[in-house]
C-alpha positions in Angstrom: -5.1 -29.0 -2.4 -1.8 -28.0 -0.7 -1.1 -26.3 2.6 0.4 -22.9 2.3 2.7 -22.8 6.1 4.4 -20.0 8.0 7.7 -18.6 7.6 9.9 -18.5 10.7 13.5 -18.3 11.8 14.3 -19.4 8.6 11.7 -22.5 8.3 8.4 -23.8 6.8 6.3 -24.4 9.9 2.6 -25.6 10.6 0.2 -24.2 12.4 -1.9 -27.4 13.2 -5.1 -25.0 14.5 -7.4 -22.8 12.4 -7.0 -22.6 9.1 -9.0 -20.9 5.7 -9.7 -21.6 2.0 -7.4 -19.8 -0.1 -9.9 -19.4 -4.1 -8.7 -18.8 -7.3 -11.7 -16.3 -8.4 -11.0 -16.9 -11.7 -12.2 -20.5 -11.2 -14.1 -20.1 -7.7 -12.6 -22.8 -6.4 -10.4 -23.6 -3.3 -6.6 -23.9 -4.4 -5.1 -24.1 -0.6 -5.6 -24.2 2.7 -3.8 -21.7 4.9 -2.9 -21.8 8.6 -4.2 -19.2 10.8 -1.5 -18.3 13.1 -2.0 -18.7 16.9 -0.4 -16.3 19.4 1.7 -19.1 20.3 3.0 -19.1 16.9 3.2 -15.4 16.4 5.0 -15.5 20.0 7.6 -17.8 18.4 7.9 -15.7 15.4 8.1 -12.7 17.8 11.1 -14.7 20.0 12.9 -15.6 16.4 13.4 -12.0 15.8 14.4 -10.6 19.2 17.2 -12.9 19.1 18.4 -12.5 15.4 18.1 -8.5 16.3 21.5 -8.0 18.1 23.6 -9.5 15.8 21.3 -7.3 13.0 21.3 -4.3 14.2 25.3 -4.3 14.6 25.8 -5.6 10.7 27.2 -2.9 8.9 24.8 -1.3 6.3 27.1 -1.6 3.0 26.4 -5.3 4.1 23.0 -5.0 4.8 22.2 -3.7 1.3 24.0 -6.3 -0.5 21.4 -8.7 0.5 18.9 -6.2 -1.1 21.5 -6.2 -4.3 20.8 -9.8 -4.5 17.5 -10.3 -3.2 16.6 -7.8 -5.9 18.2 -10.2 -8.7 16.5 -12.6 -7.2 12.9 -11.0 -7.8 13.4 -10.2 -11.7 14.4 -13.5 -12.5 11.6 -14.6 -10.8 9.1 -12.2 -12.3 6.7 -14.8 -14.2 6.7 -16.9 -11.2 5.8 -14.6 -9.0 3.3 -12.6 -11.0 1.6 -16.9 -12.1 1.1 -17.5 -8.4 -0.2 -13.3 -7.9 -3.1 -14.0 -11.0 -4.0 -17.2 -9.4 -4.9 -16.3 -6.0 -5.7 -12.5 -6.3 -7.4 -12.6 -10.3 -5.4 -9.7 -11.8 -3.9 -10.0 -14.8 -0.9 -11.5 -15.4 0.4 -8.3 -17.4 -0.6 -6.0 -14.4 1.1 -8.4 -11.8 3.9 -7.6 -13.4 3.7 -4.5 -12.6 3.3 -4.5 -9.6 5.6 -6.2 -8.9 8.2 -3.7 -10.4 6.8 -1.0 -8.8 7.8 -3.7 -5.5 11.1 -3.9 -6.9 11.8 -0.2 -7.2 11.5 0.4 -2.8 14.3 -2.7 -3.1 16.2 -0.7 -5.2 16.2 2.2 -2.6 17.1 0.0 0.2 19.6 -0.9 -1.3 21.1 3.1 -1.0 21.1 2.1 2.8 24.7 3.2 3.4 23.6 7.2 2.2 19.9 7.0 3.4 21.4 6.2 7.5 24.0 8.6 7.2 23.7 10.9 10.4 24.9 14.5 10.5 27.7 15.8 12.1 28.9 19.1 13.4 32.5 20.2 14.8 32.9 22.2 17.6 29.3 23.9 18.5 31.5 24.5 21.8 34.9 25.0 23.2 36.2 21.4 22.6 33.0 19.8 21.6 31.4 17.6 18.9 27.5 16.9 18.3 26.6 14.2 16.0 23.2 12.0 15.3 22.5 8.6 14.3 19.8 7.0 13.0 19.2 3.5 15.0 16.6 0.8 14.4 13.8 0.1 16.4 13.8 -3.5 17.2 11.0 -6.0 16.6 8.6 -4.6 13.9 5.8 -5.4 11.9 3.6 -5.3 8.8 0.1 -5.9 8.1 -0.2 -5.9 4.3 -3.9 -6.0 1.8 -5.0 -8.5 -0.7 -4.8 -6.3 -3.6 -1.5 -5.6 -4.0 0.6 -9.2 -2.6 3.9 -8.2 -3.8 4.3 -4.6 -3.7 2.9 -3.3 -0.4 5.0 -6.1 1.5 8.1 -4.8 -0.2 7.0 -1.1 0.9 7.5 -2.1 4.4 9.9 -4.8 5.1 13.1 -4.1 2.6 13.4 -0.6 4.4 12.6 -1.9 8.1 15.4 -4.6 7.6 18.1 -2.1 6.2 17.4 -0.4 8.9 18.9 -3.2 11.3 15.0 -4.0 12.2 14.1 -7.5 12.4 10.3 -7.6 10.7 7.3 -9.9 10.9 4.5 -9.8 7.9 1.4 -10.6 8.6 0.1 -10.7 4.6 -3.5 -11.2 3.8 -4.8 -15.1 3.8 -6.7 -14.1 0.7 -3.3 -14.4 -1.4 -0.5 -15.5 0.5 1.3 -17.4 -1.9 3.3 -14.8 -3.7 4.0 -12.8 -0.6 5.8 -16.1 1.0 7.4 -16.8 -2.5 9.4 -13.6 -2.4 10.0 -14.1 1.6 11.8 -16.8 0.7 13.7 -15.5 -2.3 15.1 -12.6 0.6 16.6 -15.7 2.4 18.1 -17.0 -0.1 19.9 -13.5 -1.2 21.7 -14.0 2.4 19.2 -12.6 5.0 19.9 -14.1 8.6 17.4 -16.3 10.4 14.9 -14.5 11.8 15.5 -11.2 10.3 12.1 -12.0 8.3 9.3 -14.2 9.5 5.7 -14.2 7.5 2.9 -15.6 9.2 -0.6 -15.9 8.4 -4.1 -14.7 10.0 -6.7 -12.6 10.6 -7.6 -10.6 13.6 -6.3 -12.6 16.0 -3.0 -12.7 14.9 -3.0 -8.9 14.1 -4.6 -8.5 17.8 -1.2 -10.9 18.6 0.7 -8.7 17.2 -0.6 -5.0 18.9 -0.9 -6.9 22.0 3.0 -7.8 21.9 5.2 -5.6 24.5 8.3 -7.0 22.0 7.0 -5.2 18.6 7.9 -1.5 18.5 6.2 -0.6 15.5 3.5 -1.6 12.8 3.2 -0.4 9.1 -0.9 -1.1 7.9 -2.6 -1.0 4.5 -6.1 -1.9 4.2 -10.0 -0.5 5.1 -10.4 2.8 7.2 -11.9 1.1 9.9 -9.1 -1.6 10.5 -6.7 1.2 10.0 -8.3 3.4 13.2 -8.6 0.2 15.1 -5.2 -0.7 15.1 -3.7 2.6 15.1 -6.1 3.1 18.4 -5.2 0.0 20.1 -1.3 0.3 19.2 -0.7 4.2 19.9 -2.1 3.5 23.3 0.3 0.6 24.0 3.3 2.9 23.3 4.0 2.1 19.7 4.8 3.4 16.8 2.1 3.6 14.0 1.7 4.3 10.1 -1.7 2.6 8.9 -3.0 3.3 5.9 -6.6 3.5 5.3 -9.1 3.6 1.9 -10.0 6.6 -0.4 -12.4 7.8 -2.4 -9.8 9.1 -5.1 -11.8 11.9 -8.0 -10.5 13.3 -11.1 -11.7 16.2 -12.2 -11.9 17.4 -15.6 -12.1 20.9 -16.9 -13.2 21.9 -20.2 -10.1 22.8 -21.7 -8.7 19.0 -21.4 -7.5 16.6 -23.6 -10.7 14.4 -23.3 -9.1 11.3 -25.5 -6.1 11.1 -23.4 -8.1 11.3 -19.8 -10.6 9.0 -21.3 -7.8 6.3 -21.9 -6.4 7.4 -18.5 -9.8 7.1 -16.6 -10.0 3.5 -18.0 -7.4 2.4 -16.9 -7.4 3.9 -13.4 -10.8 3.0 -13.1 -11.3 -0.6 -14.0 -7.7 -1.8 -14.0 -7.3 -4.1 -11.3 -10.6 -4.6 -11.1 -11.1 -1.5 -9.2 -9.3 -3.0 -6.0 -6.9 -0.6 -5.5 -6.7 2.3 -3.3 -5.3 4.8 -5.9 -8.1 3.9 -8.6 -9.9 6.8 -9.3 -13.9 6.0 -8.3 -15.2 9.5 -9.0 -14.2 11.8 -12.1 -16.0 15.4 -12.0 -16.7 17.2 -14.7 -16.5 20.7 -14.8 -20.0 21.4 -16.8 -22.5 19.4 -18.6 -20.9 19.4 -22.0 -17.6 17.9 -21.1 -19.6 15.4 -19.1 -21.3 14.4 -22.3 -18.8 14.5 -23.8 -16.9 12.0 -21.5 -20.2 9.3 -20.9 -20.4 9.4 -24.7 -16.5 8.2 -25.2 -16.6 6.1 -22.0 -19.4 4.0 -22.8 -18.1 2.3 -25.6 -15.2 1.5 -24.0 -16.2 0.2 -20.7 -18.7 -2.1 -22.9 -15.6 -3.0 -24.6 -13.1 -4.3 -21.7 -11.6 -7.7 -22.0 -12.5 -9.7 -19.1 -11.3 -13.1 -18.7 -9.4 -15.2 -16.1 -5.9 -13.2 -15.0 -3.7 -16.1 -16.3 -5.0 -15.0 -19.7 -3.4 -12.8 -21.6 -4.0 -9.6 -23.3 -7.0 -9.1 -21.1 -8.4 -5.9 -19.5 -9.7 -6.7 -16.3 -9.8 -10.3 -14.2 -12.2 -11.4 -11.5 -12.6 -10.2 -8.1 -11.2 -11.6 -5.6 -13.8 -13.1 -4.0 -17.5 -14.1 -4.1 -18.4 -11.8 -1.4 -16.4 -9.3 -2.8 -18.4 -9.4 -6.3 -22.0 -9.7 -4.0 -20.3 -6.2 -2.3 -19.8 -4.5 -5.4 -23.0 -5.6 -6.9 -24.7 -4.4 -3.4 -23.5 -0.7 -4.3 -24.6 -0.8 -7.8 -28.1 -1.6 -7.3 -28.1 1.3 -4.4 -26.7 3.5 -6.9 -29.9 2.9 -8.8 -32.5 2.9 -5.6 -30.4 6.2 -5.4 -31.6 8.0 -8.3 -27.9 7.5 -10.3 -28.2 6.7 -14.2 -26.5 3.4 -14.5 -25.0 3.9 -17.7 -23.4 0.7 -18.3 -24.4 -2.2 -15.8 -21.4 -4.7 -15.8 -23.8 -7.4 -13.7 -24.3 -10.6 -15.0 -21.4 -11.3 -16.6 -20.2 -14.8 -17.6 -17.0 -16.3 -18.7 -17.2 -19.1 -21.0 -15.3 -21.8 -19.1 -15.5 -20.1 -16.2 -18.9 -19.8 -14.9 -17.8 -20.3 -11.8 -15.3 -17.6 -11.2 -15.7 -14.1 -9.4 -16.4 -12.1 -12.6 -18.0 -8.7 -12.5 -18.2 -6.1 -15.9 -17.6 -2.7 -15.4 -20.1 -0.6 -14.4 -20.7 3.3 -15.3 -22.9 6.2 -13.5 -23.8 9.5 -14.6 -25.5 12.4 -12.6 -24.6 10.5 -9.3 -24.6 13.3 -6.3 -22.4 13.8 -3.2 -25.6 12.3 -0.5 -25.4 9.0 -2.5 -23.6 6.1 -0.9 -22.0 5.2 -4.1 -20.3 8.4 -3.8 -19.5 8.9 -0.1 -18.0 5.0 0.2 -15.2 3.4 -0.9 -16.8 0.4 -3.9 -13.0 -0.8 -4.4 -14.4 -2.7 -7.6 -15.1 -2.1 -11.5 -17.5 1.0 -11.0 -16.9 4.7 -12.1 -19.3 7.9 -11.0 -19.8 10.6 -13.2 -20.7 13.7 -10.9 -21.1 16.8 -12.3 -20.5 20.6 -11.3 -19.9 24.3 -13.1 -16.4 25.0 -11.7 -13.2 24.1 -10.6 -14.2 25.8 -7.4 -16.9 23.7 -6.8 -15.0 20.4 -8.0 -11.8 21.3 -5.1 -14.6 22.0 -2.5 -16.5 18.2 -3.4 -13.0 16.7 -2.7 -12.2 18.7 0.1 -15.4 17.6 1.7 -15.1 13.8 1.5 -13.6 12.1 4.1 -11.1 10.4 2.7 -8.3 12.5 0.9 -5.8 9.8 -0.8 -5.0 10.9 -4.4 -6.8 12.6 -7.1 -6.1 14.1 -10.5 -7.0 17.4 -12.9 -6.8 16.8 -16.1 -6.3 20.2 -18.1 -3.9 22.0 -20.8 -4.5 24.9 -18.2 -1.1 25.8 -15.8 -2.9 28.1 -13.4 -5.6 26.1 -12.8 -3.4 23.1 -11.9 -1.3 25.5 -9.8 -4.3 25.8 -8.1 -5.6 22.4 -7.4 -2.2 21.1 -6.3 -1.8 24.2 -3.9 -5.3 23.6 -2.3 -6.8 20.7 -2.9 -7.0 18.6 0.7 -5.0 15.2 -0.3 -2.2 13.6 0.0 -1.1 12.8 -3.4 -2.0 14.8 -6.4 -1.6 14.0 -10.4 -1.4 17.1 -13.1 -3.0 14.7 -16.3 -1.0 11.9 -14.1 -4.5 9.2 -13.1 -2.3 7.5 -10.6 0.0 9.7 -9.1 1.7 6.8 -7.1 5.2 8.4 -5.9 8.6 6.6 -6.9 10.1 4.6 -4.1 12.7 7.3 -3.5 9.5 9.9 -2.4 7.2 8.7 0.0 3.5 7.3 -0.3 -0.3 8.5 2.3 -2.8 10.3 2.4 -4.6 12.8 4.1 -7.7 13.3 6.3 -9.0 9.6 7.4 -6.9 7.5 4.8 -3.8 8.2 7.0 -3.3 7.3 10.2 -0.1 8.5 11.8 2.5 11.1 11.3 4.8 9.4 8.8 4.0 7.9 5.3 4.9 4.7 3.9 8.4 4.2 2.1 11.1 6.5 0.8 12.3 9.3 3.4 9.8 9.0 5.8 9.4 5.3 5.7 13.6 5.7 6.7 12.3 8.3 10.1 9.4 5.8 10.8 12.1 2.6 11.3 14.2 4.3 12.8 15.0 6.9 16.4 17.5 9.6 16.2 19.6 9.4 18.8 21.6 12.9 19.7 25.1 12.8 20.7 26.7 15.4 22.2 31.0 14.6 23.3 34.1 16.6 24.9 37.4 15.7 25.2 39.1 18.3 27.8 42.1 19.6 27.3 44.7 18.0 29.7 46.2 21.3 31.4 42.8 23.0 31.6 40.6 23.1 34.5 37.4 24.9 34.3 34.6 25.5 37.4 31.7 24.2 37.9 29.3 25.9 35.7 25.7 26.2 37.4 23.7 28.1 35.1 22.2 26.1 31.7 25.3 25.7 29.4 25.3 27.6 25.9 27.8 28.6 23.8 
């Protein structure tokens, strides 16, 4: 069993204090130990970042971008190795892991455009012999706290952009599956990133609190559950930090009577059961407009849910791997039991699944509920597992009201051939990311990712243009060079043209 280490100031560092187990979810066995950083270790990373910041902020953006170009190449060259690590510690299939990495690489590509995205604005002669401009300057030391479900992609949402903007970054990844995250950070060092610009520190709530409380840390990015997002936002903003905290979700897909049902079913299968449902953009509720749509949907879903190919994530040709931990499996199983008790119709029950040769793995089959109602816990709360709930309504307006009334507003989609219905849905739905016949409307890297309501705490979304704004401060400069021969009297009124 190996010991994973921190990466601080370009060196691998051990922490002799507490540690946690890292499991292979397919076998249920502990495969690594990961240190849980002390406050002293966190401070060591902060000190390294502070020391590296002056030189890095003065490095031309084009040279910062060159590091990212080399980093992108190294990520592509090491795709198989990174995907293997993700699958071994998270449980998702190799194909899913590779797809995650590709979406992360898109953000590295966007960061490569640093000279363009950091261009300021210039206005000549805003007044007599007066020019004005603004530029975007880095914040200093910033930090990110990332979840277990995307150990490659979500960190790549954060630090490539923060770093090309001239900041130094401290990453605290999930302690459940840290190996791929650490390898990717080492590849960035190999690409030529100076020591101290990026550090990776493993830890739990103690490490999070140390980052929140450190005055040197100017901004925090977070992706995870809503209670923790709200906690980080509250505690960090009252200390004057800039915060972008992405929380939970309960994503609905609306199926209209005119929907292409075969394509909708294919889309729902991937969106609900892909990555074992452990995605903040997973579709966990299908809202059917009319009983005829619901009956037809259930009839098509049942055989496909029962036929899901499930096994060890590192095997090929699978639809799903295991859940990340035994506790996660028990939690999802508890939700299924709660749905049955509440009166929902359990059409497919994924509990009790055993995979030959992996009997100790954290496996759970796909589950499907029909006739779920809004007061049920399985409807209201984020299950984060392979469970799809079908809700029946009588109109598009009723479906939209259902979605708008929910506390979360992360992602949603509508399946329809009707442009008028799609336009109304896009305009009136109170959700941050919307798809039309697209089940997982995750924005591309040159847009920005984020939900509404209790799915996001903070004013700016992740990556893309909002990411640039989050990791920089605008400075406006007004400059005058008077002509030597002129002399003006003092002006006591507020200046104007």
